[in-house]
ZAMARGU-4260 file (C-alpha; in steps of 0.2 Angstrom, whole numbers, plus 5000, padded with zeros to 4 digits):
<rodrens>
0) 5000/5000/5000 | 5014/5012/5004 | 5023/5008/4988 | 5007/5013/4979 | 5005/5029/4988
5) 5023/5033/4984 | 5019/5029/4965 | 5004/5040/4966 | 5014/5055/4973 | 5027/5052/4959
10) 5014/5053/4946 | 5007/5069/4954 | 5024/5077/4954 | 5027/5073/4936 | 5011/5082/4931
15) 5017/5098/4940 | 5024/5113/4931 | 5036/5126/4939 | 5022/5137/4945 | 5013/5123/4953
20) 5029/5117/4962 | 5030/5135/4969 | 5012/5133/4975 | 5017/5116/4983 | 5030/5126/4993
25) 5017/5139/4999 | 5020/5153/4986 | 5004/5160/4979 | 5001/5162/4960 | 5001/5181/4963
30) 5018/5181/4971 | 5025/5169/4958 | 5018/5180/4944 | 5025/5196/4952 | 5042/5188/4953
35) 5042/5181/4935 | 5038/5199/4929 | 5053/5206/4938 | 5064/5192/4933 | 5060/5194/4915
40) 5067/5211/4915 | 5084/5206/4922 | 5091/5195/4907 | 5104/5207/4902 | 5110/5209/4920
45) 5111/5190/4922 | 5121/5188/4906 | 5134/5200/4912 | 5135/5191/4929 | 5138/5174/4919
50) 5152/5183/4910 | 5161/5187/4926 | 5157/5170/4933 | 5166/5162/4918 | 5181/5173/4920
55) 5183/5170/4938 | 5180/5151/4936 | 5194/5151/4923 | 5205/5161/4935 | 5203/5148/4949
60) 5206/5134/4937 | 5222/5142/4930 | 5228/5144/4948 | 5225/5126/4953 | 5234/5120/4937
65) 5248/5132/4939 | 5251/5126/4957 | 5250/5108/4951 | 5236/5102/4963 | 5236/5083/4964
70) 5226/5070/4973 | 5239/5069/4987 | 5233/5087/4992 | 5217/5080/5000 | 5226/5069/5013
75) 5222/5073/5031 | 5234/5077/5044 | 5233/5077/5063 | 5242/5083/5078 | 5255/5097/5075
80) 5252/5096/5056 | 5270/5097/5052 | 5273/5095/5033 | 5255/5096/5028 | 5258/5096/5009
85) 5239/5099/5005 | 5237/5114/5017 | 5253/5122/5010 | 5248/5119/4992 | 5231/5127/4996
90) 5239/5142/5002 | 5249/5143/4987 | 5233/5142/4976 | 5225/5156/4986 | 5240/5167/4984
95) 5239/5164/4965 | 5220/5167/4964 | 5223/5184/4973 | 5239/5188/4964 | 5247/5190/4982
100) 5264/5185/4989 | 5257/5173/5002 | 5242/5166/5011 | 5236/5159/5027 | 5220/5147/5024
105) 5216/5137/5040 | 5202/5128/5048 | 5208/5135/5064 | 5201/5152/5059 | 5184/5151/5066
110) 5175/5165/5056 | 5178/5181/5047 | 5179/5191/5063 | 5192/5179/5070 | 5202/5181/5053
115) 5201/5200/5055 | 5206/5199/5073 | 5221/5188/5069 | 5227/5200/5055 | 5225/5215/5066
120) 5233/5208/5082 | 5248/5201/5072 | 5252/5217/5064 | 5249/5230/5077 | 5259/5234/5092
125) 5257/5244/5108 | 5257/5263/5103 | 5251/5260/5086 | 5235/5267/5079 | 5222/5258/5068
130) 5213/5269/5056 | 5197/5267/5047 | 5193/5279/5033 | 5176/5272/5029 | 5167/5274/5045
135) 5162/5262/5058 | 5167/5244/5056 | 5155/5229/5057 | 5147/5227/5074 | 5158/5212/5079
140) 5174/5221/5076 | 5169/5235/5088 | 5174/5223/5103 | 5190/5217/5094 | 5195/5235/5092
145) 5189/5241/5109 | 5176/5253/5103 | 5165/5243/5114 | 5175/5238/5129 | 5179/5219/5129
150) 5192/5208/5137 | 5207/5206/5126 | 5203/5220/5114 | 5217/5229/5104 | 5213/5244/5116
155) 5218/5234/5131 | 5235/5231/5122 | 5238/5250/5119 | 5232/5251/5101 | 5222/5267/5098
160) 5208/5269/5085 | 5203/5283/5074 | 5190/5284/5060 | 5183/5296/5047 | 5166/5293/5041
165) 5160/5293/5023 | 5152/5309/5016 | 5133/5309/5015 | 5134/5304/4997 | 5145/5289/5001
170) 5161/5296/4994 | 5178/5297/5004 | 5181/5312/5015 | 5199/5314/5008 | 5202/5331/5017
175) 5199/5323/5034 | 5207/5307/5030 | 5223/5316/5026 | 5222/5325/5043 | 5219/5309/5052
180) 5235/5301/5046 | 5249/5303/5058 | 5266/5296/5064 | 5257/5282/5074 | 5245/5276/5060
185) 5251/5259/5057 | 5237/5250/5049 | 5222/5256/5039 | 5207/5245/5038 | 5194/5246/5024
190) 5178/5237/5025 | 5172/5233/5007 | 5154/5228/5012 | 5142/5238/5021 | 5139/5228/5036
195) 5123/5233/5046 | 5124/5250/5038 | 5114/5258/5023 | 5130/5264/5015 | 5137/5259/4998
200) 5148/5244/4996 | 5165/5249/4989 | 5170/5243/4972 | 5188/5236/4970 | 5192/5252/4959
205) 5186/5264/4973 | 5196/5254/4986 | 5212/5255/4974 | 5209/5274/4973 | 5208/5276/4992
210) 5224/5265/4995 | 5233/5275/4982 | 5228/5291/4991 | 5234/5285/5008 | 5250/5277/5001
215) 5255/5293/4993 | 5255/5301/5010 | 5261/5287/5021 | 5270/5274/5010 | 5274/5263/5025
220) 5256/5260/5032 | 5248/5243/5030 | 5232/5244/5020 | 5220/5229/5025 | 5204/5226/5016
225) 5189/5216/5025 | 5184/5207/5009 | 5169/5197/5016 | 5155/5195/5004 | 5165/5202/4990
230) 5176/5188/4983 | 5173/5184/4965 | 5159/5197/4963 | 5171/5207/4951 | 5185/5201/4940
235) 5198/5208/4952 | 5201/5208/4970 | 5208/5221/4982 | 5226/5214/4981 | 5226/5218/4963
240) 5224/5237/4967 | 5237/5239/4981 | 5230/5231/4997 | 5243/5224/5008 | 5231/5211/5016
245) 5215/5204/5011 | 5204/5195/5024 | 5189/5184/5023 | 5179/5169/5029 | 5177/5152/5020
250) 5159/5150/5025 | 5156/5165/5014 | 5160/5167/4996 | 5177/5158/4994 | 5171/5142/5002
255) 5158/5139/4989 | 5146/5132/5002 | 5157/5116/5005 | 5170/5123/5017 | 5163/5118/5035
260) 5174/5131/5044 | 5189/5142/5041 | 5196/5159/5035 | 5209/5166/5024 | 5222/5180/5025
265) 5231/5184/5009 | 5244/5198/5004 | 5262/5203/5007 | 5273/5189/5014 | 5279/5199/5029
270) 5261/5203/5035 | 5254/5186/5032 | 5268/5179/5042 | 5265/5191/5057 | 5247/5185/5056
275) 5252/5167/5057 | 5263/5170/5072 | 5247/5177/5081 | 5236/5162/5075 | 5247/5149/5082
280) 5262/5155/5092 | 5278/5165/5090 | 5291/5154/5082 | 5279/5142/5075 | 5268/5152/5063
285) 5263/5143/5047 | 5273/5127/5051 | 5259/5120/5063 | 5240/5118/5061 | 5233/5101/5055
290) 5221/5101/5041 | 5210/5087/5050 | 5202/5080/5034 | 5194/5096/5028 | 5205/5100/5013
295) 5194/5091/5000 | 5180/5103/5004 | 5192/5118/5005 | 5199/5114/4987 | 5182/5110/4979
300) 5173/5124/4988 | 5185/5136/4981 | 5183/5128/4963 | 5164/5130/4964 | 5165/5147/4972
305) 5164/5158/4956 | 5148/5149/4951 | 5140/5149/4968 | 5144/5168/4970 | 5136/5171/4953
310) 5120/5163/4958 | 5120/5173/4974 | 5123/5189/4965 | 5108/5186/4954 | 5097/5183/4969
315) 5103/5200/4977 | 5099/5209/4961 | 5082/5200/4959 | 5078/5205/4978 | 5083/5223/4974
320) 5072/5225/4959 | 5057/5216/4967 | 5057/5226/4983 | 5061/5242/4975 | 5046/5240/4964
325) 5035/5238/4980 | 5041/5255/4986 | 5055/5250/4998 | 5072/5258/5000 | 5085/5246/4994
330) 5104/5247/4994 | 5111/5244/4981 | 5096/5250/4971 | 5090/5239/4956 | 5101/5246/4943
335) 5118/5250/4952 | 5133/5240/4949 | 5137/5226/4962 | 5152/5224/4972 | 5146/5211/4985
340) 5132/5199/4987 | 5123/5208/5001 | 5106/5216/4998 | 5099/5228/5011 | 5080/5232/5011
345) 5073/5245/5023 | 5056/5241/5030 | 5055/5255/5043 | 5047/5244/5056 | 5053/5228/5065
350) 5038/5218/5058 | 5045/5219/5041 | 5062/5213/5046 | 5055/5198/5055 | 5043/5193/5042
355) 5056/5194/5028 | 5068/5183/5039 | 5054/5170/5043 | 5051/5169/5024 | 5069/5165/5021
360) 5069/5152/5034 | 5054/5144/5027 | 5062/5142/5010 | 5077/5133/5018 | 5082/5115/5015
365) 5087/5113/5033 | 5076/5118/5048 | 5062/5125/5036 | 5049/5122/5050 | 5058/5133/5063
370) 5052/5151/5065 | 5067/5163/5069 | 5064/5177/5082 | 5075/5191/5087 | 5088/5187/5101
375) 5103/5194/5111 | 5117/5187/5100 | 5135/5188/5106 | 5145/5203/5098 | 5130/5214/5094
380) 5123/5229/5104 | 5104/5225/5100 | 5093/5211/5097 | 5097/5202/5080 | 5086/5191/5070
385) 5095/5178/5059 | 5087/5166/5046 | 5099/5152/5040 | 5093/5135/5037 | 5110/5130/5031
390) 5120/5114/5029 | 5135/5123/5038 | 5130/5133/5053 | 5131/5152/5050 | 5136/5150/5032
395) 5130/5166/5024 | 5135/5160/5006 | 5120/5149/5009 | 5102/5157/5008 | 5102/5168/5023
400) 5095/5185/5030 | 5098/5194/5046 | 5096/5211/5053 | 5097/5221/5070 | 5080/5226/5077
405) 5084/5244/5078 | 5080/5259/5066 | 5080/5260/5052 | 5074/5242/5053 | 5084/5236/5038
410) 5086/5217/5033 | 5102/5211/5025 | 5099/5196/5013 | 5113/5186/5005 | 5118/5169/4998
415) 5110/5155/4989 | 5120/5140/4983 | 5110/5141/4967 | 5101/5155/4959 | 5085/5145/4959
420) 5086/5143/4978 | 5089/5161/4980 | 5074/5165/4969 | 5063/5154/4979 | 5069/5162/4996
425) 5065/5179/4990 | 5048/5174/4984 | 5045/5166/5000 | 5050/5182/5010 | 5038/5192/4999
430) 5024/5179/5003 | 5027/5180/5022 | 5026/5199/5020 | 5010/5198/5010 | 5002/5186/5023
435) 5006/5198/5037 | 4998/5212/5027 | 5014/5222/5025 | 5014/5223/5006 | 5000/5223/4993
440) 5004/5214/4977 | 4991/5224/4967 | 5004/5238/4967 | 5006/5248/4951 | 5017/5239/4938
445) 5008/5222/4940
</rodrens>
């Protein structure tokens, strides 16, 4: 009897078209048709993304071939990890992809914040000053720096901090940047993505212009870029335009959804080496740190990353155009060039942020039945809601959304291992907003 029921279900599924499959998932025909109209207007944008994806795929392939990756690279090591051939080869590949002198790519790096803390702590000393010319850093960096008091912060070790905010139009305040640079300025940190702010994401070209301006005035300063969410969105990376260090997380773009943990630091050999001494121990550096069997996922994740990022980027552009048409403020807007995979949508009320995140969770392959709620998350100064029914906990290259429950009540959407899943998640977020009475789909343009 059970076999007959399964056979009947299979026949039913065969008869369903794509709109009907969306309806099976809980997305109404009205929501689906609205999304289809928006999608139909994005073909040329999607074609351009496909071109960038192809370029970056070839770049990664060339780096792996150039570095002579072979099957022995996937062997696991334990204990101290001395002579871990696959680990060292992977770092060689990362350096080649980023056109850098050296790289540190390790499962011992727990997250993007940890990678940034390692890079900063390894290259700053008591009496040095850390400078941000692009305003406030991401929330979790505030405690690393000591903007918000925290045990073990850079401030506790005698490192001071200074920042210059972006101008209201999002441009660099070059006049005050020049004034802020001084004899104690040792490291300049540039956050590429917006974080929980509604400011523009920085293009690699703009980052290069800023680095050039700073280096002309202080050639010996270290310029570090927080590259989280930006890898493979463009054809070049910050290390191509003068960044001394470039830092990111493997459970974001470069892990391709396969890396279960990890982070990377690439750049000039001397500064990567300093970071390695902070990650492990003075005198040990890159020589220790076992790979523990994760190398196949690190290599394959990197290989898939350009394609995964391309799908996530399509999802971000789709979300921007869909919500912009409904009258919400979106950053970037529907037509702007893209420099990361994050899409901000401002709802102006907490109910919008919550409904959006609950829609993303409902579209997940894992924990889709769970209803996310705002909570006191470590490292943040307000309640935060996070939706991520992911195969890897906290993986924001997978379909995810989050936001602080505070004005202007903006949600930040990112990820999707495939464009098709990203599309489904965005439509489900819209469905939840419609069911909550927060949007009306009989808006002009339908």
